[in-house]
C-alpha positions in Angstrom: 10.0 21.8 -32.3 9.5 19.3 -29.4 6.1 18.1 -28.2 6.0 16.6 -24.8 3.1 14.5 -23.3 2.6 14.2 -19.6 0.9 11.3 -17.8 0.2 10.8 -14.2 1.0 7.5 -12.4 0.8 6.2 -8.8 3.5 3.9 -7.6 3.5 1.9 -4.4 6.1 0.2 -2.2 6.5 -1.4 1.2 9.9 0.3 1.5 9.6 4.1 1.1 8.0 6.9 -0.9 11.2 7.2 -3.0 11.0 3.5 -3.9 7.3 4.0 -4.8 8.3 6.8 -7.2 11.0 4.5 -8.7 8.5 1.7 -9.1 6.2 4.1 -11.1 9.2 5.1 -13.3 10.3 1.5 -13.7 6.9 0.5 -15.0 6.6 3.6 -17.2 9.9 2.7 -18.9 8.5 -0.7 -20.0 6.1 1.0 -22.4 7.3 4.6 -22.9 10.4 5.9 -24.7 12.0 9.3 -24.6 11.1 10.0 -20.9 12.5 13.5 -20.1 11.2 14.2 -16.6 9.5 12.7 -13.6 8.0 15.1 -11.0 6.7 13.9 -7.7 3.3 15.5 -7.1 2.6 14.0 -3.7 3.4 11.1 -1.4 1.4 9.3 1.3 0.6 6.2 3.2 -2.2 3.8 2.3 -3.6 0.5 3.4 -5.4 -0.9 6.4 -2.3 -0.6 8.5 -0.9 2.4 6.7 2.0 0.3 5.6 2.0 1.0 1.9 3.9 4.0 0.6 2.5 5.8 -2.4 3.9 8.3 -4.8 1.8 10.3 -7.3 4.2 11.2 -10.2 4.0 13.1 -13.5 6.0 11.5 -16.3 6.9 13.7 -19.3 8.1 12.2 -22.5 8.7 13.3 -26.1 6.2 12.5 -28.7 7.9 10.5 -31.5 8.6 12.5 -34.6 9.4 15.6 -32.6 12.8 16.7 -31.5 14.5 18.9 -28.9 16.1 21.9 -30.6 
């Protein structure tokens, strides 16, 4: 039986909301293994000049010691 944990992250970028989501995933991959899904919850603009793209994402990964059957 597989057990999956889900965490929420917010990525940011000066380029686009897609890049902001990629940045969140890139950083998640430095400390998480067995990532199985990334869902974009919301996107938006932030900053004083509204020039920072943000992406709120959910990252799902397998808990070690479990498997996908």
